[in-house]
N, C-alpha and C positions, 0 to 999 in steps of 0.2 A: 480295427474299426474304432472310430472315435466314440467316446462316451456321450450319452445324451443328457442334457440338462433341461429342466423345465423351469420356465420363468413366469411368474405372475406379477404384473406391474400395472400401475395406473396409467391409462392413456385415454383421457376424456377430451372432448373438444376444447375445454378450458385449462386442462392441466396435463402435462406430459412429465411424469415423474423423472427427475434427473438421476436419482439413485437407481432406478430401473434401467435407464440408458447406460449408466456406468457398469451395472452388473452384466448387462448384455455384452458390452464391449470387452469386459474382463473375461467372460466365458469364451467369447470368440478367440481372444488372444491365447487362451489356454487350450484351444483346439476342440472345444465341445460343440456338438451339434445341438442347436437350441430349439426347443418347442416354446414359442413365445406367445403367452396368453395375455390379452389385454383386458383390464378391468375398466369398463367404459363409463362408469358413473360412480359417484360416491356411495350410492346405495349398494351397487354391486361389490365395491371394495369392502364395505362394512359387512356384507353378507359373507364374503369370502373369509374375512378375518374371524368372524364369529363361528363359521362352520369348521374352520381348521384350527381354532383356538390359538391364534397368533395376534400379536399386537401391532404389527406394521406390515407394510408392503414397500418394496418388492419382497417376494419370497422365492427362494431358489431350491429346487430339488435336483439331485444328481443320481441318476439311475434309480429313481423312485425314493431315495432317502432324502428327507428334509434337511437342508443345510441351515436355512434361516434367511436373514436379511443380507444386505450388502456387506456390512462389516463382518458378518459370520462367513460370507463367501470368501472375503479376503483372507480371513484366518484359515479357512479350509484349504485354500490354495497356497498357503505359506507366504502371503504378502503381509507386509507391515501395515498397521492401521493407518488409514488415511488421516492426515492432520486435520484437526478441528480448530476452530477459532480459539485463540488463547494468546498469552503474552508472547510476543515475537518481535524481533528487529527486522524480520523479512521485508516489510514494506519500505523501510528506510534504505536497506541494502539495495532493493530493486530500483528505487529512485536514483540513488547515487551511482549505481552501476550504469544505468541507462543514460543519465546526464553526462557521465564521464565519457562514454562512448560517443555520444552526440558531440561533445566538445572536441574529441580526438578527430572525428571525421570532418567537422566544420573547420578546425584548424588546418587539417591537411588540405582541404579544398582551398583555403586562403593562402597557405604558405608552402604547400607540398612541392610545387614546381621550383621554388627558390631554395629548397633545403629546409631542414627542421632545426633552426638555430635558436638562440636565446629569446628572440622576439616571439618566435612561434610557441615556445614553452610558456612564456608569460601569458600569451593570448589564450593558450589552452586552459590554464588555471582560471583566468578571468571568465572564460565561457563556461567552464565547469560550474563555477560558483553561481554565475548568473542564470544558467539553465536550471540548476537545482532550486534556486529561489523561485523561479517561475513555476516549475512543476509542483513544488510543495505548496505554493499559493493556490494553484488550480485545485489541488486536492482539498484545501481548506474551503475554497469557494463552492465546491461541489455540494456541500451541505453546510451553509454558513451558520445555521442555528445550532447544529450539533457541535460544530467547531467551537463556537463561542461558549457553549455550555461546558465543554471539557476544558477549554482554555481558562475559564474563570476559576477553575479548581486550584490553579497555582500561580497565575500571572499576577504580580503585585499591582501593576498600574490598572489593569482591567478591574480589579476588585474595588478600586477607588473611583474609577471612571469607566463604567461599562461600555459606552460607545467605542472605546479604544479597541475592544475585542473585535468589533465589527470592522474597524478601519484597518486592523493589522494586515490581513491578507492582501488588501488593496495597495497598501504601502509596499509590501514585500514584492508583489508582482510588478508594480510600477517601477520600483528601483531595479529589479532584475532586467526588465525590458530596456531601460535606459542604459544599464551597464553593458548589455550586449552590444549596443551601438556606440558606447562611450559618449553618450549624449547627456547634456545637462548635469554634469557632475555635481554642481552646486546644489541640485535638488536630490539626486539619487543617493549620493554618499551620506549626507546628514540623515536622510530618512532611514537608510539601511543601518547606519551606526546607532541611531536611537533605538530602533526596535530590537536590534541585536544585543545591545547592552542591557536593556530592560529585560529581555527574554532570558539572557544568560544569568543575570542576577536572580531572577525569579526561580529558574530551574535549580540553580546552586542552593538557594535557601531552602526550597521545598525538599530536595533530595539529601543534601549533606548537612544541613543545620537542623531542619525539622524532622528528618528521617521519615518522610511520608512516602507511601507506596501508591503512586498514581500512574495513570496512563497519559502519554504525551499526545498533544493535539497537533504535533508537527506535520503529520500526514493527513490531517483532517479529523473531524469529530468521530467518536465511537471507534477510535483506532485501538489496536492491540499492542502498540509500541509502549514499553515501559518508560517512565520518566527517569532518566539517569544520564550517565556520562555521554552516551551516544546522542541523547537528545540535545546536549549542548552544542553538537556539531553545527546545526543549522545557525545558531546564534554566533558562534565563533567565526564561521565562514562569512557571515554578513559583516561582522566587525572588521575582519581582516580585509575584505574586499573594499569596504568603505574607506578604511585607512589608506589602502593602496591607491585608490582612485583620487583621494585628496592629495596624496603625495605626488602623484603624476601631474595633477592640476597645478600644484605649487611649482614643480620643477619644469612644467611645460613640455613634458615628454609624451 
């Protein structure tokens, strides 16, 4: 017979505790039969914590033995701690992995029937960079105020001319959209080249000259991405893409 777990969690009309839902799901996957008790008001939750001398909910008991909260349950079941917000390159990796796959599928849709030759590979790289610029710009625009606050911490031009911080994501997304369609190269390429060079120099100075430990605003404000070599990727990509587009325009290819 399966063991019995008792779960006490917040479930009010205004708040459904996410940790309680995670605890319930974890117990189900572990094969426990669950007695699920809802704390239907803040007052009821406070009374429960005071009566049982605990500091948080949810609370889990297994066969009558108190295990504790969600993190305690994970430890009891031999699960690794759930990652908490901290310094991580995960957001950048997620963006680049997604935009790369988008570029692959888009390129296949365009060139797949005719074979995947040199032109297809060139287009794949173009789309990958352009898609990445657009997605990164969207993340910045999601909370423009937070982005500018974090961006001002290291961007050299923004420190002298604050409105540039507000313009940056609009230039980035505009250049990315035009690059997808290979349109208005004379507008898109200089714009991407300018913000890419300024951004690259700013990051290099902050990290490698001033040795400052900062968070990068490349995926938007309040990000957990450390400012460093990976942060240069966005700027390097824009510079290379701009240079390539201008070369194509000169050669007429």
